[in-house]
N, C-alpha and C positions, 0 to 999 in steps of 0.2 A: 582343123584345129583339134577336134575331138580325138582324132587318130594320134596326133602328137602328144596330147595329154595322156592318152592311154599308154603309149610307149614309155613316156616319162614315169608313169605310175608303176609299170612293170619293172623298169630299171631300179626305181627306189625300193620296190619290194625285194627284188633279187639282191640288191646291195645289203638290205637288212638281214636276209636269210644268210648271206655269205658271212656277215659279221658274227652271227650266232653260231654257225656251223663250222667255222674255219678251224679253230683250235679244238682239240679233243681232250678228254680227261685221260691223262697218262696211266691212271690206275684202272681204267676200264679195259685195258688190253694186257696180255701177258707181258710182264715187265721184269727186266734184269736190273735191280737197283744197285749192283756193284759199280763202283766208279773210283776215280782218282783225280786229284787236282794236279794240273800240269801248268808250266809257265810258258812253254814254247811249242809251236806246231810240230817241230821236229821230233818231239817226244811222243807223238801219237801212237806210232807202231808199238813201242815198248808198253805204253799204257794199255793198248788194245789187247795185247797178249796176256796181260795181267788180269784185266777186268772181264774178259770174255772167256778165259780159260783156253785149254788146248783144243777142245773139240765140241764141248756140249753147250757153251754159252754164246750169246750174241747180244748186241745192242746195249752194252753197258754205257756209262756216262763219263764224260770228262768235263771238268770246269776249267776254263782258260780265260785269262784277262786279255783285253785288247785296249791299248792306249790310244788317246786321241791323235797322237802323232804317228800312228802305225797303221794307217788305212791304205795298205798296199793291196790292190785288188787281186793281183795274181797270187800273192802269198796266201791270202785268206780263202780264195776260191780253191786253191790247191789243197788247203787244209780241209775244207768241207768236202771236197771230192774224195780225199783219203778217208774221211769219216764214213762216207758211204761204202767205200771198198772194205774198210776194216769193221764195218757195222758198229759204229760208235755214235752216240747221241751227244752233240756238243751243248754245253751250257756256257754261253759267252757272257763274260762280265765286262761291261764297259767301264773304262777308267779314264781319268784325266792324265796329268803328268806330275811328277814330283817337283816341287819348288822348295828348295832348302830341305827342311825336315818334315814338310807337310805335302800332302797331295792337293793340287789346285782345286779350288771350289768349282763345281760344275755349273754350266749355264744352259739356257735353252738352245743356244747355238751348238753346243756339244751334242745335245739330243737330236737336233735336226740333221747334223752331219753324220752322226752314227746311224740314224734311221735310214737316211738315203743310202749310205754305204752298205749297210747290212741287207737292205732290201734289194740291192742290185746283185746279190749273190744267190746262187742256187744252193739250197740247204738239203741235207740228207734225209730229214724226216719232215712231216707236215708241220709239227709244232716248232717254231723258231724261238728257242729259249734265250731270253736276254735278261741279265741281272743288272739292275740300275745302281751301279757304284758299290761301295764297300764300307762296312763298319762306320756308318755315318754318324754314330753317336760318340765318336772319338775325334778330337780336334785335329789330330795329325792326318786324319783321313778326309777332312772336309775344310781345307783352306785355313786351318788354324782356329776356326770359330765354329762350334757346333750350333746348328739351328734346325730343330725339328720342323719349324714352320716353313723354312726355305725348302727343306728336303721334301716335305709334303707337297709343295707346289711343283717341285721338279719331278717327283714321281708321278703326280697326276698328269703333268705335261707329257711325260714319257709315254704313258698309256695312250693318250690321244694322238701323239705324233707318230709313234710306231704303228699303231693300228690304223691310222689314216693311210699309211703306205701299204700295209697288208694285215688283214685280220688273222693271218697265220702266226703273228708274233705273240708269244706267250710271255707276258711281262712279270718279272719277279723283283721284289724289293731288295735292297741291300741287306745282307746278313749283318746283324748287330753284334757288337761285343757284349755278350751277356754278363761278363765278369766285370765290366766297367762300373764304377760307382760315380755319383755326381760329385766330382772333385777334379781340380786342375783342368777345367774346361770340358771334361767328359760329362755325359748325362746317362744316368741309370736307365736300363732298357725299357721298363714299364712307364716311367715318366716320359721318356722320349716318345713312345707310341701314343700315349694319352695326348701329348701336345700336338702330334701329327694329326690325330683325329679332330682335335679342337680347331685346327686350321683348315683341314679338308675333311669334313664329316663323312664323305662317301669314299674316302681313299681306300679303305680295306675291302670295299665292294668292287672297286675298279680293277685291282690287281688279280692275276690269274692263279697265283700260288704263293707259297711262303718259303723264304730262305732262312736257313738256320746255320749258325756256327756253333755246333754242339760240342764244345771242348770239355774235357774232364778237368775242371778246375777245383781247387787251386793248383798251380804249377803244372798243368797239363799231365797230371800224374795220378789222380784218384781212381779208385776202383770203379768198374763199370756198373756195379749193382747199386751205387749210391745215386740218389735222386736229388735234383735241385735245379733252380733256374740258371745256374752256371755250370751244369754238368751235361752228360751226353744225352739226357732226355729233356734238355731245356726247351726243345720244340713243343713239348706238351704244355709247358708253362706259358709259352708264347700263345699257343692256340686257345688255351683256356682264358687268357687275358683278352684276346681279340674277340671272344664271344660277347663282350660288352658293346662292341662296335659293329659287328656284322654277324649274320646268320649263314654266310657263305662258307662252304667247305673249301679250305685251301690246301691243296696237295703240298706236301713238304719236301723240299730239296735241301739236304744237309750238304752244303757245298764246302764246308771246312769242319774238320774234327781231327783228332789224333792224339796219341800219347808221346810224350818226350822221353828220349832215352837217357836223360841226365840222371834219373833216379831209378829207372826200370831196365831190366834185361830184355833182350829180344824175345825170350820165351814168355816172360810176363806180358809183354805187349801183344804177343801172338794170342795168348789166352784171353786177354781183354777184348781183342777184336772179335774173337769167336763168340764170346758172351754177348757183346754189343749187337752183333748182327743177328744172333739167334733169339735174343731176349728183349732187346730195346728197339733197335732199328727195324725189326720185323713188324713194327706198328703198321697197321693198314693205311695210315695217312702218309707214310714215307714213300716217296717215289724213287729217290736216288740218294746215295751216300758217296761223296767224293772226298775221302780223307786228304788232308794236306800233309805231305806233298810227295809226288813221285820221286823227284830228283833235286836235292838241294846242293849236291857236291860239297864245297867247302864254305858255302854261304851261311848266313845267320840262321837259316832254318834247317841246318844239318841234323838237328836233334829229332826232326820229324820224318826224315827222308826214308822212302821205301827201298831205295837202292843204296848199296854200300859204296865204298871208295873205288871198287873195281867195276862199278856199274852193274852189279849183280843183285837180284832181289833178296832182301832180307827175309828172315824166317816168317815174319808176320805178313809179308806180301803174298804168300801162298794162300792165305785165307780168302783173298778176293777171288783167286782162281778156283778154289775148291767149292766155294759157295755160289758161284755164278750159275745162271740159267739162261734159257733162250727167251729173249724179248721179241715182241712182235709190234713195234710201233707202226702208226699209220704213216705211209709214205706219201710224198707229194703227188697230186693228181697230174701235174705237168711240171716240166723242168725248163721253163723258158724264163730267162732273166727279165724282171719287170723294169719299166722305166722309172727314173728318179722322179720324186715328187718335190716340187720346189718350195711349197709353203705348207705348214701345218694348218689344220682347221681351227684349233683353239689353243690359245696360250694363257695359262693362269700365271699371273705375274708373281714370281718369287718375292719374298719379303725384302730382299736386298738388291733386286735387279730391276732396272727400268728399261723399257724399250718401246718403240713405236709399234702400234698395232696396224695392220692393214685392214681398213674398213671394208674392202672389197674381197677379202679372202674367201668368204663363203660363196660369193657370186662367181669368182674365178674357179673355184673347185667344182661348182655345179656346171659351169660352162665346159670345163675340161672333161667332166664325166659324160656329158652329152656328146662331146666330140669322140670320146672313146667308144660310146655306144654305137655310133654310126660309122666308126672306122675313119674319121676325118683326121688327117695328119697335116700339121702346119708346114 
């Protein structure tokens, strides 16, 4: 009996060490913060050439969304395999599906499905960066009704659910629309964060980093030297506000930013990017900048596209290649796909969601851990 208790104690200790040591600070290693936002895995090669440069750079970043109806294992494993070959670090933003003019409100079941799916894939670097939904202070991005309280529960659940599968998951919150004001169902960013904290007081201690949509507003057109909570240094306002709720240093991932060509020439935009990367986004808290968007073709985001109608890089796209450097992220220790985990350890009930809890979830998890320790297979 004493031997069994000793083994169990060692297992618990190793599990705790694993959870602490799994993710690493991306700012503690040589880092290439150049990045780009893409919409499809097929765009990765073009993105890699841009953010890694011709020869001197490596391990830039791409932000890419994955919808709840798009969990094709081969497609996404092929994408992550190509990230390894191209030396690109993926920031995967989970998303629901559009319903009418809104994105469907997320649920705990979405989190469980995403966590199981993404945990079953081999990732190119040790940190598995996952962004939990998008601009949730806008009603069209959150089921038509904004709820900071509901999202605080969802985000807290996400941390627990993903890290229960693997402590390599690096959980990032949704980037907010910092230009939104409290009107027509939207909620101003600082009000939104305060209400999140009121619902989940520890939420900003639980996340691993900060997501910023640092657009140059108004009209995505203002000069890069102007400062404000709705401009390209908005992340500084976010971090300063968050000091009220946490002492934790949150590395910043600017996953959306960019100037519109409606009022600016390519030369102006090129100069603005040069200034932004050298004077603003050079901030020591910034890990990655992935401007929106690599390739919009004729879609509604054409004004932001880094590629022209002939699929050639625009003038300002070369700024990413010129400023790139060699990154050295921590690579995974092993490359063996883990098993799926059937149940999360803890679920904090969202304000508008009700579901039955499994009273034996902790016991089942402990039992499965012991089986794993001794190599027992059902």
